[in-house]
C-alpha positions in Angstrom: 1.8 -11.1 22.6 -0.9 -12.4 20.5 -4.1 -12.9 22.4 -7.7 -13.7 21.1 -6.7 -13.2 17.6 -5.4 -9.8 18.2 -2.1 -7.8 18.6 -1.3 -6.4 22.2 0.9 -3.6 23.0 3.8 -6.1 24.3 4.1 -7.9 21.0 7.8 -7.5 19.6 8.0 -4.0 18.0 9.1 -2.7 14.8 11.3 -4.3 12.4 15.0 -4.0 12.3 16.0 -0.6 11.1 19.4 -1.7 10.1 18.0 -4.0 7.6 15.6 -1.7 6.2 18.1 1.1 5.7 20.5 -1.4 3.8 17.7 -2.6 1.9 16.4 0.9 1.0 19.8 2.0 0.4 20.4 -0.8 -2.6 16.8 -0.1 -3.9 17.5 3.4 -4.2 20.9 2.8 -5.9 19.4 0.7 -8.4 16.3 2.8 -8.9 18.5 5.8 -9.7 20.3 4.0 -12.8 16.8 3.6 -14.4 16.2 7.0 -14.0 19.4 8.6 -15.2 19.6 10.0 -18.6 22.1 11.6 -20.8 19.2 13.8 -22.5 16.8 14.9 -19.8 13.7 16.1 -21.2 11.9 19.2 -19.5 8.5 18.7 -18.1 9.1 14.9 -17.8 12.4 13.8 -16.3 12.3 16.0 -13.5 8.7 14.7 -12.5 9.9 11.3 -12.8 12.4 11.6 -10.1 10.2 13.8 -7.5 8.4 11.2 -5.8 11.0 8.5 -5.4 13.3 11.5 -4.3 10.8 12.3 -1.5 11.8 9.2 0.3 8.8 6.9 1.6 9.1 3.7 3.9 10.4 1.3 1.2 8.5 -1.2 2.7 7.7 -2.9 -0.5 11.3 -3.5 -1.8 12.1 -4.7 1.7 9.4 -7.2 1.4 10.7 -8.6 -1.8 14.6 -8.8 -0.6 13.7 -10.3 2.8 11.7 -12.9 1.2 14.4 -13.5 -1.4 17.0 -14.0 1.4 14.6 -16.5 3.5 13.7 -18.7 0.3 17.2 -18.4 -1.5 19.4 -15.4 -1.6 19.4 -11.7 -2.6 21.2 -11.2 -5.9 21.6 -8.2 -8.3 18.4 -9.4 -10.2 16.5 -9.5 -6.9 17.6 -5.9 -6.3 16.3 -5.0 -9.8 12.8 -6.3 -8.9 12.8 -4.3 -5.8 13.7 -1.4 -7.6 10.8 -2.2 -10.1 8.3 -2.4 -7.3 9.4 0.8 -5.9 9.1 2.6 -9.5 5.7 1.0 -9.9 4.6 2.2 -6.8 5.4 5.8 -7.4 3.8 5.5 -10.5 0.5 4.7 -9.0 0.9 7.0 -6.4 0.8 9.9 -9.0 -2.2 8.6 -10.6 -4.0 7.8 -7.3 -3.3 11.7 -6.2 -5.0 12.9 -9.4 -7.8 10.2 -9.0 -8.3 11.3 -5.4 -7.8 15.0 -5.9 -5.4 14.9 -3.1 -3.1 17.9 -2.0 -0.3 16.6 -0.2 2.1 13.3 -0.8 5.1 12.7 1.8 4.7 16.2 3.3 4.9 18.0 0.0 2.2 19.3 -2.7 1.3 16.4 -5.1 2.8 16.3 -8.4 -0.5 17.4 -10.1 -0.7 20.3 -7.7 2.6 21.7 -8.7 2.5 20.8 -12.4 -1.0 20.4 -13.5 -2.9 17.0 -14.2 -1.7 16.4 -17.7 1.8 16.4 -16.9 1.3 14.4 -13.7 -0.5 11.7 -15.6 2.1 11.7 -18.4 4.8 11.3 -15.8 2.9 8.6 -13.9 2.5 6.8 -17.2 6.3 7.2 -18.0 7.3 6.0 -14.6 5.0 3.0 -15.0 6.6 1.8 -18.1 9.9 2.4 -16.6 9.3 0.1 -14.1 9.3 -2.9 -16.5 12.8 -2.0 -17.4 14.6 -3.6 -14.3 12.0 -6.5 -14.4 13.2 -7.4 -18.0 16.7 -7.0 -17.2 16.3 -9.3 -14.3 14.2 -12.1 -16.3 16.5 -11.9 -19.1 19.3 -12.8 -16.6 17.5 -15.4 -14.7 16.0 -17.1 -17.9 12.3 -17.7 -19.2 10.8 -20.0 -16.4 11.6 -17.7 -13.9 10.5 -14.7 -16.2 7.2 -16.4 -16.8 6.5 -16.8 -13.2 7.6 -13.0 -12.7 5.2 -11.9 -15.1 2.5 -14.2 -14.1 2.4 -12.8 -10.6 2.8 -9.2 -11.8 -0.1 -9.5 -14.2 -2.2 -11.0 -11.5 -1.2 -8.0 -9.3 -2.2 -5.4 -12.0 -5.4 -6.7 -12.6 -6.3 -7.1 -8.8 -5.0 -3.6 -8.1 -7.0 -2.1 -11.1 -10.3 -3.8 -9.9 -9.7 -2.7 -6.0 -9.1 0.8 -7.4 -12.2 0.4 -9.6 -14.4 -0.5 -6.6 -13.0 2.4 -4.6 -13.7 5.0 -7.3 -16.9 3.6 -8.4 -18.5 3.8 -4.7 -17.4 7.3 -4.5 -18.4 8.7 -8.0 -21.8 7.0 -7.7 -22.2 7.6 -4.0 -22.9 3.9 -3.1 -23.8 3.8 0.6 -25.1 0.2 1.1 -21.6 -1.4 1.6 -20.7 -3.9 4.3 -17.4 -4.6 5.8 -17.1 -7.8 3.5 -17.2 -5.0 0.4 -14.3 -3.2 2.0 -12.4 -6.2 2.9 -12.6 -7.4 -0.9 -11.7 -4.0 -2.0 -8.9 -3.5 0.3 -7.3 -6.9 -0.5 -7.3 -6.0 -4.2 -6.4 -2.4 -4.0 -3.8 -2.6 -1.3 -2.6 -6.2 -0.1 -1.7 -7.3 -3.7 0.5 -4.4 -4.8 1.8 -3.6 -1.2 2.4 -7.2 0.5 1.6 -10.0 -1.8 3.2 -9.3 -5.0 6.5 -7.9 -3.5 6.8 -11.2 -1.3 6.0 -13.4 -4.2 8.7 -11.9 -6.3 11.0 -12.1 -3.7 10.3 -16.0 -3.3 10.6 -16.6 -7.3 13.8 -14.5 -7.9 15.3 -15.5 -4.6 14.9 -19.1 -5.0 15.3 -19.2 -8.7 11.7 -20.2 -9.2 12.0 -23.3 -7.1 10.1 -22.4 -3.9 6.4 -22.1 -3.9 5.6 -18.4 -4.2 1.7 -19.1 -3.5 2.3 -19.9 0.3 2.9 -16.2 1.0 -0.6 -14.9 -0.3 -2.4 -15.4 2.8 0.3 -13.6 5.3 0.1 -10.7 2.8 -3.5 -10.8 2.5 -4.3 -10.1 6.3 -1.4 -7.8 6.6 -2.4 -5.6 3.8 -5.8 -5.4 5.1 -4.8 -4.4 8.3 -2.2 -1.8 6.9 -5.2 -0.3 5.0 -7.3 -0.2 7.9 -4.5 1.6 10.2 -3.5 4.0 7.2 -7.4 5.0 7.1 -7.4 5.5 10.8 -4.2 7.8 10.7 -5.8 10.0 8.3 -8.3 10.8 11.0 -5.7 11.4 13.5 -3.7 14.5 14.7 -0.4 12.7 14.0 2.1 15.6 12.9 4.2 12.9 10.9 1.4 11.7 8.6 2.5 13.0 5.2 -0.7 13.2 3.5 -3.7 15.7 3.9 -5.5 15.4 7.3 -9.1 14.2 6.9 -8.4 14.1 3.1 -10.2 10.5 3.3 -13.4 12.4 4.4 -13.0 15.3 2.1 -12.7 12.6 -0.8 -15.7 10.7 0.4 -13.6 7.4 0.6 -15.4 4.4 1.6 -13.1 3.6 4.7 -14.3 0.8 7.1 -15.2 3.7 9.6 -17.4 5.3 6.9 -19.0 2.2 6.1 -19.6 1.2 9.7 -21.1 4.7 10.5 -23.4 4.4 7.7 -24.8 1.2 9.0 -25.2 2.5 12.6 -26.4 6.1 12.0 -30.3 6.9 12.3 -32.2 7.7 9.3 -31.9 11.4 9.9 -28.0 11.0 10.6 -27.6 8.8 7.4 -29.7 11.3 5.2 -27.2 14.0 6.2 -24.1 11.6 5.5 -25.6 10.8 2.3 -25.9 14.7 1.4 -22.4 15.3 2.4 -20.9 12.3 0.2 -23.2 13.4 -2.7 -21.4 16.8 -2.8 -18.3 17.4 -5.1 -15.0 17.5 -2.9 -14.7 21.5 -3.2 -18.4 21.7 -2.0 -17.9 19.5 1.0 -17.6 22.0 4.4 -15.0 21.7 7.0 -18.1 21.8 9.5 -19.8 19.0 7.8 -16.6 17.0 7.8 -16.0 17.5 11.5 -19.6 16.6 12.2 -18.8 13.3 10.2 -15.6 12.6 12.0 -17.2 13.3 15.5 -20.3 11.0 14.4 -17.6 8.3 13.6 -16.2 8.5 17.2 -19.8 8.8 18.8 -21.1 5.5 16.9 -17.9 3.6 17.9 -16.7 3.4 14.3 -13.1 4.3 15.4 -12.9 1.5 17.9 -14.6 -0.9 15.6 -12.0 -0.5 12.8 -9.1 -0.6 15.6 -10.7 -3.9 16.8 -10.8 -5.3 13.2 -7.3 -4.2 12.4 -6.1 -6.0 15.4 -8.1 -9.2 14.3 -6.5 -9.0 10.8 -3.1 -8.7 12.4 -3.6 -11.8 14.5 -4.6 -13.6 11.3 -1.4 -12.5 9.8 0.8 -13.6 12.4 -0.8 -17.2 12.2 -0.2 -17.1 8.5 3.2 -16.1 9.0 3.9 -18.9 11.1 2.3 -21.1 8.1 4.4 -19.7 5.5 7.8 -19.1 7.1 7.7 -21.3 10.3 9.9 -24.2 8.9 12.8 -21.6 7.8 15.4 -20.9 10.5 15.3 -17.6 12.5 17.2 -14.6 10.7 17.2 -11.1 10.4 14.8 -11.1 7.4 12.4 -13.5 9.1 12.3 -11.2 12.3 11.7 -8.2 10.0 8.6 -9.7 8.2 7.4 -10.9 11.8 8.0 -7.3 13.1 5.9 -5.9 10.3 2.9 -6.9 11.9 3.6 -4.6 14.9 4.9 -1.9 13.0 1.7 -1.4 11.0 0.3 0.0 14.2 3.7 1.8 15.5 4.6 3.5 12.3 
């Protein structure tokens, strides 16, 4: 249930597993066609297939396909777009891991940890360009008007995502510590919500309806759901969850400006803030485990974890309200239930 703008434990749980499995299978089958080659190049093609073969939630392709089903129908061209989304997502993961200095991705060493940074960056670049092939095939089939809308929202997503990443990296590299919750929301909206929620939904609306439905109506739902997703992902990084596929406490080692870090910086005493500033000002390899654990404990002591959980719940509550606005007039279906269930899944994954 939604109470007071927050999600409570008895809210309908996770989205249908069967639907996700079907959409994931269709996406992987289509994706594999664009990675196949008769003349594989060593040091490139095996790297391109690595992250996609590790699995993943396939949330973004499912967002695309479900929206297509709600606003129109799922065609082969929609599945092509879903494959493009997943290819681009994996390309950005490769680059993110390099930029963050991350060691683990989906339970295994990152691509740059295994093959070195130059080869990893090259593979990420190649995967990014590969993602445009299924998009081009789809719009070639669907016509110029649909194609214009597809590349318009794709261009917007690319700019928003780059801006969000620039903010996150710049705050870290320049050791910016005078941030507010509003700064975090702006960064998460750009970095996570556009690529992870809004763009896939918009592509589904456009291609599923052959450009007839209003693809702007899903923006606010994706906005709030994306921010809730990012906060929960940041919280999981601090947890002891054995199913978490990335480096535990990696966000602290990487000095990421999470909502919890921003809160503790504003709640800390002058002496505590000076100690935090010193920790954040070090290079990653210089940050000790003792200082990292002290900072994690300080977050709990100052209520930063509870604060983030409260904000995440509020964002999810707002997403539910926007869901009703965006999808309320459409009949109930497995796809509509899937999107509604995503709000609870953000907390249960």
